[in-house]
C-alpha positions in Angstrom: -72.4 -9.6 118.2 -70.2 -7.5 120.6 -69.5 -9.7 123.9 -69.9 -9.2 127.5 -65.8 -10.1 127.0 -65.1 -7.2 124.5 -63.8 -4.0 125.9 -65.7 -1.4 127.3 -66.3 2.1 125.4 -67.3 5.3 126.9 -69.3 8.0 125.2 -70.0 11.1 126.7 -73.2 12.3 124.1 -73.6 16.5 124.6 -70.0 17.8 125.4 -67.8 20.1 123.7 -65.3 17.7 122.2 -62.7 20.7 122.1 -62.0 20.0 126.0 -62.8 16.5 126.6 -58.7 16.1 126.6 -58.5 17.2 129.9 -60.7 14.5 131.0 -59.9 10.8 132.0 -62.3 7.9 132.9 -61.4 5.6 135.8 -62.3 2.4 136.9 -62.3 2.1 140.7 -62.4 -1.6 141.8 -64.5 -2.7 145.4 -62.3 -2.0 147.6 -61.7 1.5 146.3 -58.6 1.1 144.4 -58.4 2.8 140.9 -57.4 -0.1 139.1 -57.3 1.3 135.5 -57.5 5.1 133.7 -58.0 6.0 129.9 -58.1 9.1 128.1 -60.6 10.6 125.9 -60.0 11.3 122.3 -62.9 13.3 121.2 -65.9 12.0 123.2 -65.3 8.5 123.1 -62.6 6.6 126.0 -61.7 3.2 125.5 -61.2 1.0 128.5 -59.7 -2.3 128.6 -62.4 -3.2 131.6 -64.9 -5.5 130.0 -68.7 -5.8 130.8 -67.5 -8.4 133.0 -65.0 -6.5 134.8 -67.5 -4.0 135.4 -70.1 -5.9 137.2 -71.2 -5.9 140.6 -69.4 -3.0 142.9 -67.1 -1.7 140.4 -67.5 1.7 139.8 -66.7 4.3 137.1 -65.6 8.1 137.5 -65.1 10.6 135.0 -62.5 13.6 136.1 -59.4 15.9 135.3 -56.3 13.9 134.0 -54.1 13.2 136.5 -50.3 14.5 136.3 -48.0 11.9 134.8 -46.0 11.5 137.5 -49.1 10.0 139.9 -48.4 6.1 139.9 -51.9 5.0 139.0 -51.6 2.6 142.1 -51.2 5.3 143.9 -54.9 6.5 143.9 -58.0 5.6 145.6 -61.8 6.1 145.3 -61.0 9.1 148.2 -58.9 10.7 146.1 -61.2 11.2 143.0 -63.7 12.3 145.2 -61.7 14.7 146.3 -60.7 16.0 143.2 -64.8 16.5 142.4 -64.3 13.7 139.7 -68.0 12.4 138.8 -69.2 8.5 139.1 -72.4 7.8 136.2 -74.8 5.3 136.5 -73.6 2.1 134.7 -76.0 2.2 132.3 -74.3 -0.8 130.0 -76.0 -1.3 126.4 -73.8 -3.9 124.7 -70.3 -3.1 125.0 -71.4 1.3 125.4 -71.4 2.9 128.4 -73.1 6.0 127.4 -73.2 9.5 129.5 -75.8 12.2 129.1 -74.1 15.4 130.6 -71.1 15.9 133.0 -71.1 18.0 136.1 -70.4 21.7 134.9 -67.3 21.8 136.9 -65.9 18.4 135.5 -63.3 20.2 133.7 -61.3 21.8 136.9 -58.2 20.7 136.6 -56.7 18.9 140.0 -55.4 21.6 142.9 -52.2 20.9 144.2 -50.9 21.8 147.8 -47.2 20.6 148.2 -46.9 20.2 151.9 -43.5 19.2 153.4 -44.2 16.8 156.2 -41.0 16.8 158.3 -39.7 15.6 161.6 -37.3 13.3 164.0 -37.4 9.7 165.4 -35.4 9.6 169.1 -34.9 7.7 172.1 -34.2 8.2 175.5 -30.7 5.9 176.3 -29.2 4.9 179.5 -25.6 5.4 178.6 -22.5 5.7 181.5 -25.4 6.3 184.0 -27.0 9.2 182.0 -29.6 10.2 180.2 -29.3 10.7 176.6 -31.3 11.4 173.7 -29.8 10.1 169.9 -31.7 9.6 167.0 -33.1 6.2 165.9 -31.9 5.8 162.7 -33.1 3.6 159.5 -36.6 3.7 161.1 -39.5 2.9 158.7 -42.0 5.9 159.3 -45.5 5.5 158.6 -47.5 8.9 157.3 -51.0 8.3 157.2 -53.9 11.1 156.7 -57.0 11.3 159.0 -60.1 11.9 157.0 -62.9 12.9 159.5 -66.2 11.1 158.0 -68.7 13.6 159.3 -67.8 17.1 158.1 -70.5 17.9 155.8 -71.4 17.6 153.1 -68.5 14.6 154.0 -67.4 12.3 151.0 -69.7 9.6 150.8 -67.2 6.7 150.6 -68.5 4.8 153.5 -72.0 5.4 154.1 -71.9 5.5 158.1 -75.1 6.3 159.4 -74.5 7.2 163.0 -76.9 5.8 165.1 -79.1 8.2 167.8 -78.1 5.3 170.6 -74.7 6.6 169.9 -75.3 10.2 169.4 -77.2 10.1 172.7 -74.9 8.3 174.7 -72.1 10.2 173.7 -73.5 13.3 174.4 -74.3 12.6 177.8 -70.6 11.3 178.7 -69.8 14.9 177.3 -72.4 16.4 179.7 -71.3 14.0 182.3 -67.9 15.2 182.1 -68.7 19.0 182.4 -70.4 18.3 185.3 -67.4 16.2 187.0 -64.2 16.4 184.9 -62.8 14.4 187.3 -64.2 11.0 187.5 -64.2 11.1 183.7 -60.8 10.0 182.6 -59.3 8.3 179.5 -59.2 4.4 180.1 -56.5 2.3 179.4 -56.1 0.3 176.0 -55.0 -2.9 176.5 -51.9 -4.3 175.3 -51.7 -5.5 172.5 -55.3 -4.7 171.1 -56.5 -6.7 167.8 -57.8 -4.8 164.8 -60.8 -2.5 165.7 -63.7 -2.9 163.0 -66.5 -1.0 162.6 -69.4 -3.2 162.3 -71.0 -0.7 159.9 -68.0 -1.3 157.7 -67.8 -3.7 154.7 -64.6 -3.8 154.9 -61.3 -4.0 157.4 -60.2 -0.6 158.3 -57.0 -2.5 159.4 -56.4 -0.1 162.2 -54.3 -1.8 164.7 -53.8 0.3 168.1 -51.1 -1.6 169.8 -48.0 -1.2 172.1 -49.4 1.6 174.5 -50.9 1.0 177.6 -52.9 4.2 178.0 -54.0 7.2 175.7 -51.5 9.8 176.0 -51.9 13.7 176.0 -53.1 15.9 173.7 -49.9 17.4 172.8 -50.8 17.8 169.0 -54.1 19.8 169.6 -53.6 23.6 168.9 -54.3 26.2 171.8 -57.5 27.6 170.0 -60.1 26.8 167.3 -62.2 29.5 165.6 -65.7 28.5 165.9 -67.6 31.6 164.1 -65.8 34.6 165.2 -65.0 32.6 168.2 -61.2 31.8 169.6 -62.2 28.3 171.8 -59.1 27.1 174.3 -59.2 23.1 173.4 -55.9 22.2 175.3 -56.3 20.5 178.1 -56.4 22.4 181.6 -55.0 20.8 184.4 -58.3 19.9 186.0 -59.6 18.8 181.9 -60.8 20.1 178.7 -62.1 23.2 178.8 -65.7 23.6 178.4 -67.7 23.5 175.6 -69.7 27.1 174.8 -73.5 27.1 177.0 -75.7 26.9 174.2 -73.6 24.0 172.8 -74.0 22.1 175.8 -77.6 23.1 175.6 -78.4 21.0 172.5 -76.3 18.4 173.5 -78.4 18.2 176.8 -82.1 18.2 174.5 -82.1 14.6 173.5 -83.0 15.5 169.9 -80.5 13.6 167.8 -80.7 15.5 164.8 -80.4 18.6 165.9 -77.2 17.0 168.3 -75.9 15.3 164.8 -76.2 19.3 163.3 -74.4 20.6 165.9 -71.6 18.2 165.4 -71.3 18.6 161.9 -71.0 22.1 162.6 -68.8 22.2 165.1 -66.6 19.2 164.7 -63.2 20.4 165.4 -63.9 21.1 169.1 -65.0 17.2 169.4 -61.5 16.2 168.5 -60.4 16.3 172.7 -63.9 14.3 173.7 -63.6 11.7 171.1 -60.0 11.3 172.1 -61.6 10.5 175.8 -63.8 7.6 174.7 -61.3 5.8 172.1 -64.7 3.4 171.2 -66.4 6.2 169.4 -63.7 7.3 167.6 -63.9 4.9 164.1 -67.5 6.2 163.6 -65.9 9.7 162.8 -63.3 9.0 161.1 -60.9 6.9 159.0 -57.4 7.2 158.1 -54.9 6.3 154.7 -51.6 5.8 154.9 -50.2 8.3 152.7 -46.3 6.4 152.5 -43.9 5.3 154.2 -40.3 7.1 154.0 -36.9 6.3 156.1 -35.4 8.2 159.2 -31.5 9.0 157.9 -28.8 8.9 160.5 -29.9 12.1 162.1 -33.3 10.3 162.9 -34.4 12.9 160.8 -37.5 12.1 158.4 -39.6 13.9 155.4 -42.1 13.7 152.9 -44.0 16.7 150.5 -47.0 15.5 149.9 -49.1 16.4 147.0 -52.5 16.7 148.4 -55.2 16.7 145.6 -57.5 19.1 146.3 -58.0 18.6 150.2 -61.7 18.6 151.3 -60.5 20.0 154.4 -57.0 21.2 157.0 -54.0 18.0 156.5 -54.5 15.6 159.7 -51.7 13.4 160.2 -50.6 10.4 162.0 -47.8 8.4 162.5 -46.5 5.3 163.7 -42.8 3.5 163.2 -41.3 0.3 162.9 -37.6 -0.9 163.1 -35.7 -3.7 161.9 -35.1 -5.9 164.8 -33.5 -9.1 164.0 -33.9 -8.8 160.5 -38.0 -8.6 161.4 -39.5 -5.2 161.1 -41.1 -4.5 163.9 -44.1 -1.9 165.4 -42.2 0.4 168.2 -44.2 2.7 168.4 -47.6 2.7 167.1 -49.9 5.1 169.8 -53.8 5.6 169.9 -55.0 7.5 166.8 -57.5 9.2 168.4 -55.4 11.4 171.0 -51.8 11.4 168.6 -53.3 12.3 165.4 -51.7 16.4 164.2 -55.2 17.8 163.2 -54.4 21.0 160.9 -50.8 20.2 160.6 -49.3 23.3 159.8 -46.5 22.2 157.2 -42.6 22.1 157.5 -43.7 22.0 160.9 -41.6 19.4 163.6 -42.9 16.1 164.3 -41.0 14.8 167.0 -41.8 10.9 168.2 -39.4 9.3 171.0 -39.7 5.4 170.7 -39.8 3.5 174.2 -38.9 0.0 173.0 -36.0 -1.3 174.8 -34.7 -3.9 171.8 -34.1 -0.1 169.9 -30.7 0.4 170.3 -28.6 3.3 169.4 -28.4 4.6 165.8 -25.8 2.7 163.6 -25.6 4.2 160.5 -24.4 2.0 157.2 -20.9 2.8 155.9 -19.7 3.9 152.8 -19.5 1.2 150.1 -16.7 -0.2 149.3 -12.8 1.6 149.5 -13.8 5.7 149.9 -13.1 7.7 152.6 -15.5 11.0 153.5 -13.8 14.3 155.3 -16.7 15.3 156.6 -16.2 18.4 158.1 -14.2 20.4 160.9 -16.5 20.0 163.7 -20.2 19.3 163.0 -20.7 21.5 160.2 -17.8 23.4 158.7 -17.4 21.2 155.5 -15.0 21.3 152.5 -17.1 22.9 150.0 -18.1 25.7 152.2 -14.5 26.9 152.8 -12.7 29.0 150.5 -9.9 27.7 148.7 -9.3 30.4 146.4 -6.8 32.4 147.6 -7.3 35.3 145.1 -10.9 35.5 146.7 -12.2 38.0 149.0 -15.5 39.0 149.7 -17.5 42.6 149.6 -19.2 43.0 153.3 -20.5 46.8 153.0 -19.5 50.4 151.7 -17.6 48.6 149.0 -15.1 47.1 151.6 -13.4 43.3 151.0 -11.9 41.1 153.4 -9.7 38.4 151.8 -11.5 34.8 152.8 -9.2 32.1 151.5 -9.3 29.2 154.5 -12.8 31.0 155.6 -16.0 29.1 155.9 -19.6 30.2 155.9 -21.0 28.7 159.3 -21.5 32.3 161.3 -22.0 34.8 158.7 -23.9 33.0 155.7 -20.5 34.2 153.6 -17.4 33.0 153.4 -16.0 35.1 155.8 -15.2 33.1 159.4 -11.9 31.7 159.8 -11.5 29.1 162.0 -10.1 28.9 166.5 -10.4 26.8 169.1 -10.5 23.3 169.5 -10.9 21.7 165.6 -12.2 18.3 165.0 -11.7 16.7 161.9 -14.6 14.3 161.8 -14.1 11.2 159.1 -15.9 8.2 157.6 -14.4 5.7 156.0 -15.9 3.1 153.8 -16.6 -0.5 154.0 -13.1 -1.6 151.7 -11.3 -0.2 154.2 -8.7 -1.4 156.5 -7.7 -3.1 152.4 -4.6 -4.8 151.5 -3.6 -2.0 150.3 -4.6 0.8 152.7 -4.1 0.4 156.2 -3.3 3.8 157.9 -4.2 7.2 157.9 -2.8 10.7 159.1 -3.1 13.8 158.6 -0.3 16.7 158.1 -0.2 20.1 158.3 1.8 23.5 156.9 1.3 27.0 157.5 1.4 28.2 153.8 1.1 32.1 154.5 0.8 34.9 157.7 -1.5 36.0 159.6 -1.8 39.0 157.1 -2.2 36.4 154.2 1.9 37.1 153.4 4.4 34.6 152.3 6.5 32.0 154.1 9.7 31.9 153.4 10.6 28.5 153.9 7.3 26.9 154.9 7.6 23.0 157.4 5.1 20.4 157.2 4.6 18.0 160.6 2.3 15.3 161.4 -1.1 16.1 163.8 0.0 14.5 166.5 -2.3 13.3 169.6 -4.3 10.2 170.6 -7.1 9.4 168.1 -10.2 6.8 169.6 -12.9 5.1 168.1 -16.0 4.8 170.5 -18.7 2.2 170.8 -21.7 1.3 172.7 -22.1 -2.2 174.6 -25.2 -3.4 176.0 -25.1 -3.9 180.3 -28.4 -5.5 181.8 -28.5 -4.4 185.1 -31.8 -6.4 187.0 -34.3 -6.3 184.2 -32.9 -3.2 182.6 -30.7 -2.6 179.8 -28.1 0.4 180.0 -25.8 1.3 177.7 -21.9 1.9 178.2 -19.2 3.8 176.2 -15.9 2.3 175.4 -13.3 2.9 172.9 -10.3 1.3 171.1 -7.2 3.3 170.5 -6.4 3.9 166.8 -3.0 5.6 167.4 -0.7 7.2 167.1 1.8 4.3 165.7 5.2 5.3 165.3 7.5 8.4 166.0 7.4 11.9 164.6 7.3 11.9 160.7 6.9 8.0 160.6 3.4 8.4 162.4 0.2 6.6 161.4 -3.4 5.7 162.7 -5.6 2.8 162.2 -8.3 2.9 160.1 -11.4 0.9 161.8 -13.6 -1.6 160.5 -16.5 -0.6 159.5 -18.0 -3.9 160.8 -17.0 -3.9 164.5 -17.4 -7.3 165.0 -14.2 -7.4 162.2 -12.1 -4.8 164.3 -9.5 -7.0 166.2 -9.1 -3.6 168.6 -12.4 -4.7 170.2 -12.2 -7.1 173.1 -13.7 -10.2 172.4 -15.5 -10.1 175.9 -17.2 -6.8 174.3 -17.9 -8.7 171.5 -20.4 -10.3 173.2 -22.3 -7.2 174.7 -23.6 -6.6 171.1 -20.9 -3.6 170.6 -22.1 -0.9 167.9 -20.0 2.0 166.9 -21.5 5.3 168.8 -22.3 6.6 165.1 -20.7 6.1 161.7 -17.8 8.9 161.4 -15.1 9.7 164.1 -13.2 12.4 165.2 -9.6 11.1 163.1 -7.5 14.1 164.7 -7.7 16.8 167.0 -6.0 20.2 167.1 -5.8 23.0 169.3 -5.5 26.1 167.2 -4.0 28.1 169.2 -0.5 26.3 169.1 -0.4 27.7 165.7 0.4 30.5 164.4 -2.4 33.2 163.0 -2.3 32.6 159.3 -3.2 30.2 156.2 -2.8 26.5 156.8 -2.8 23.6 154.6 -4.0 20.3 156.5 -3.2 17.0 154.1 -4.9 13.5 154.4 -2.7 10.8 153.3 -4.0 7.2 153.3 -1.0 4.7 153.9 0.3 1.2 154.9 3.5 -0.7 156.1 5.9 -0.9 153.7 7.6 -3.7 155.7 10.8 -1.7 157.0 9.7 -0.1 159.8 8.0 2.8 158.3 4.6 4.0 156.3 4.0 4.7 152.7 1.9 6.9 151.0 -0.6 5.2 148.6 -1.6 6.7 145.6 -5.4 6.0 145.0 -8.4 6.9 142.3 -9.2 10.2 143.0 -12.2 9.5 143.3 -11.4 7.4 146.8 -11.7 11.1 148.7 -15.0 12.3 149.1 -16.3 15.1 150.8 -19.6 16.4 151.6 -22.5 17.8 149.5 -22.4 21.6 149.1 -26.1 21.2 149.2 -26.8 18.7 151.9 -24.0 17.7 154.1 -25.6 14.4 154.8 -24.3 13.2 151.3 -20.8 12.6 150.1 -19.3 13.3 146.2 -16.3 13.1 144.9 -13.8 15.8 145.7 -12.8 18.3 143.4 -9.4 18.0 142.0 -8.8 21.5 143.6 -9.0 19.9 147.1 -6.6 17.2 145.8 -2.1 16.3 145.4 -3.0 14.7 142.3 -0.2 12.0 141.3 2.3 13.3 138.6 3.2 9.8 137.5 -0.9 8.7 137.2 -3.5 11.6 137.1 -6.3 9.5 137.4 -4.9 9.0 141.2 -4.5 11.1 144.0 -2.0 10.7 146.9 -3.7 13.2 149.3 -6.5 15.3 150.2 -5.6 19.2 150.6 -7.5 21.6 152.9 -6.8 25.3 153.2 -7.8 26.7 156.8 -7.5 30.5 157.9 -6.7 30.3 161.7 -7.3 33.3 163.9 -7.5 33.3 166.9 -7.8 37.0 167.8 -10.1 38.6 170.5 -11.8 41.3 169.6 -12.1 45.2 171.0 -15.0 47.0 172.3 -14.5 50.3 174.1 -17.1 53.5 174.3 -15.4 56.7 174.4 -16.8 59.6 176.6 -19.2 61.5 175.1 -17.7 65.2 173.7 -20.2 68.6 173.1 -20.2 69.5 169.0 -20.9 72.7 167.6 -23.4 71.1 165.2 -20.8 72.2 162.6 -18.3 69.3 163.0 -16.3 71.5 165.8 -16.3 70.7 169.0 -17.1 73.2 172.1 -14.2 74.1 173.3 -14.4 75.2 177.4 -11.0 76.4 178.7 -9.4 75.3 175.5 -10.5 71.5 176.6 -13.4 69.7 174.9 -16.5 69.2 177.3 -16.8 66.0 177.9 -19.4 63.6 179.7 -16.4 61.9 181.8 -16.9 60.1 185.3 -20.1 61.9 186.7 -21.3 61.7 182.5 -23.7 65.2 182.6 -22.8 67.4 179.3 -24.5 70.6 179.6 -25.1 72.3 176.2 -26.7 75.7 175.5 -28.5 75.2 172.4 -30.5 71.9 171.0 -28.7 72.9 167.8 -25.6 71.7 169.5 -24.4 68.0 168.9 -23.3 64.9 171.2 -20.4 63.5 169.8 -20.5 59.7 170.1 -17.8 57.4 169.4 -16.5 53.9 170.7 -13.7 51.5 169.2 -15.1 48.1 167.6 -12.1 46.5 165.7 -10.7 42.8 165.2 -6.9 42.5 164.0 -8.0 41.1 160.1 -11.5 42.3 160.3 -13.2 39.4 161.2 -15.8 40.6 163.6 -19.2 42.3 163.1 -20.6 44.8 166.1 -23.7 46.5 167.3 -23.9 49.9 169.2 -27.3 51.7 170.5 -28.4 54.2 172.5 -31.0 53.9 174.8 -32.6 56.8 176.9 -34.4 56.6 180.0 -36.1 53.5 180.1 -36.7 53.1 176.9 -39.9 54.6 176.1 -38.8 56.9 173.3 -35.9 55.4 170.7 -32.8 57.5 169.5 -32.6 56.4 166.7 -29.0 55.8 167.5 -28.2 52.0 166.7 -25.6 51.4 164.0 -24.2 47.6 163.3 -22.7 45.7 160.7 -19.2 45.0 159.7 -15.7 46.3 161.7 -14.2 46.8 158.1 -15.8 50.0 156.9 -18.1 53.1 158.1 -22.1 51.7 158.5 -25.3 53.9 159.8 -24.1 57.5 159.7 -20.6 56.5 162.0 -17.8 56.9 160.1 -14.7 54.8 160.6 -11.4 55.8 161.4 -8.7 53.8 162.6 -10.8 51.5 164.7 -13.1 54.4 166.0 -16.5 54.9 164.9 -17.8 58.7 164.7 -20.9 60.6 164.7 -22.6 63.9 165.5 -26.0 63.7 166.7 -28.0 66.3 167.8 -29.0 67.3 171.2 -32.3 67.9 170.1 -32.9 64.4 168.2 -31.7 62.4 171.6 -33.9 64.4 173.1 -36.8 63.9 171.6 -40.5 64.7 173.5 -37.8 65.2 177.4 -38.0 68.7 178.7 -34.4 70.2 178.7 -32.8 66.7 180.0 -32.4 63.1 179.3 -29.8 60.4 180.4 -28.6 57.6 178.1 -26.9 54.4 178.1 -24.8 53.5 175.5 -24.2 50.1 174.6 -21.8 48.2 172.5 -20.6 44.4 171.3 -18.4 42.8 169.3 -18.7 39.6 168.1 -15.8 37.1 166.5 -16.9 35.5 163.1 -14.3 32.8 163.9 -15.3 29.4 164.4 -14.2 26.0 165.6 -17.0 24.6 162.8 -19.3 23.5 165.2 -20.0 26.9 166.7 -19.0 30.3 166.6 -15.9 31.4 169.1 -18.2 33.7 171.3 -15.8 34.1 173.9 -13.6 35.9 171.9 -16.4 38.6 171.8 -15.8 41.8 173.7 -18.3 44.4 175.4 -18.5 47.9 177.0 -21.1 50.2 178.3 -21.2 53.4 178.6 -23.5 56.3 179.9 -24.6 60.2 179.5 -26.7 62.7 180.3 -27.5 66.1 178.5 -28.9 69.0 180.9 -29.6 72.7 180.2 -29.3 74.2 183.4 
């Protein structure tokens, strides 16, 4: 005889056994959590759950099989229902649960919608008497999904019977608001407030509304919501919310609770802001589930890819944040849910969270583990693997023309065709294993290996990159009842002179750094960032050309000089080509391999193309041509627009010869040229743009000058006989300093001319 401790078998009595492999049986406990799933073999699905397990409020569902990469403990009853799962009646005979028939749509597979939820967490700090917005790193971000309970047909997980008194009371408040919106304002929420529990729920909602004393603005709502064929504005206006449509207000005034409920169901999106005004009603209509927890990086950035299983409506997102303070995860941002939900969240759109808790300090990212040094970039963004190191490399840009690009980054153009110029800062990040007994110092060296046109240097010379290097840190300063931050610094060097120069490697633990004064260590110091500017050089002090920069690790040799240390190759790291926030081992092409031990390296080497040349932009006078490539002469001289700008033509088949100079000595520039007629209502069709290296857009390049003959008829268009024009030219340098394009190297010109037949 089967017993109540024997596993239960779910049997399908009238199904096609060839289809059942796509199904799964799910067991859900009284808290709505899936605790077991089992596949079908033929018409049977055998559970480990027994008759005792299935007693009471435990439920059984049949639905499509979930993908294997989704953990069972992340699936809830709500998920199953949203995916169309079927709940049979638990008529168990012996150890068999028999199901006569399944719904027709039960075999439909789960529907996925990959949605990127992303944002930043930051805080406004008072640093050195100035307000600065800085990221909050290592914060724990809770991403929650808000569900509405009154979408029809709603998912019947929580059987919330909204009483008539609540409907009538809410309706009257909305009507009163429309009569006098000034006197109806959101009431402050006490701080703190305990768990909010809906008396109709049979379990705790665990919604905590803490750490804020008032509702925030409805900044997450869209400007408009579409109801039927009508766009209705919902964003708050100076006097309050925009009014509801008159027919809807008439319904709310009717006193007919059933009709009012139907109106709310049909137009529930319009009621988000009103329920925000009176949060006590919120939990009668909404609930939320926590989807996941993610952590912010060193830039305060967080993201999560949401695989939504057959969403029953728009994705509504709510965020709250914790920060580890004194070793305890502490809530620092948890505003009221009703007014701070991102309704109908647009996937990939930025969620900006600003925390105000005074206990949260500036970001202090962890260091690299062990004895490693990470060359992050020149400037903020020009990383090593995004800078061409192959001497023979070139890039084809347009018309088959190519530019040699060794030492160029892809920062400003998307191609590795951007030389370096201006002020160059070298960003470095030392691991927690440095300084060590074997390595205490570092230095950068520079060598010009090619001239401006990539010709060989006969006798290249090497020198140390000199200059004072500081590392900065924050200290807390209490002024009255407020905490401010001041920026202090330590000097890492230079130590020594000439070729015997080096810079101290700072400790990753600021409390272990002997250069930080003892008095500052009592003020909770922390580095302003995990990395620092390890060297600076004004590239205008260098000759244009290809330079090799070399990073060495050193220690004092006891004789007053520094010794270069050979280290394992993996010690030298650079930014990942696909994610600059991660480091990877530097490839051998960037290393000076130790000849005596090929698993070691003496330095990291990096080729950089320096080009501080300015662009040239000049628009020539327009000349009259005959339309066949020949200039029209007057007294043996070409007819030019000249000082007054007028060109008189005799036939619309004649042409205006347009020409301009757009150049940069090594072709590291792009240009944009366009001709505007009158008030620019009617275009001229003249707007070439591209690289300065070759012909483009109908304009032929010869010795830095672009030229094209454009017929008078084309330029006049619909203008009867005469028209005035402006010519506009911009030439844009491709050079960067690793943080931005050097727009100060750009050049511009404008000109004007007029065509007339009189």
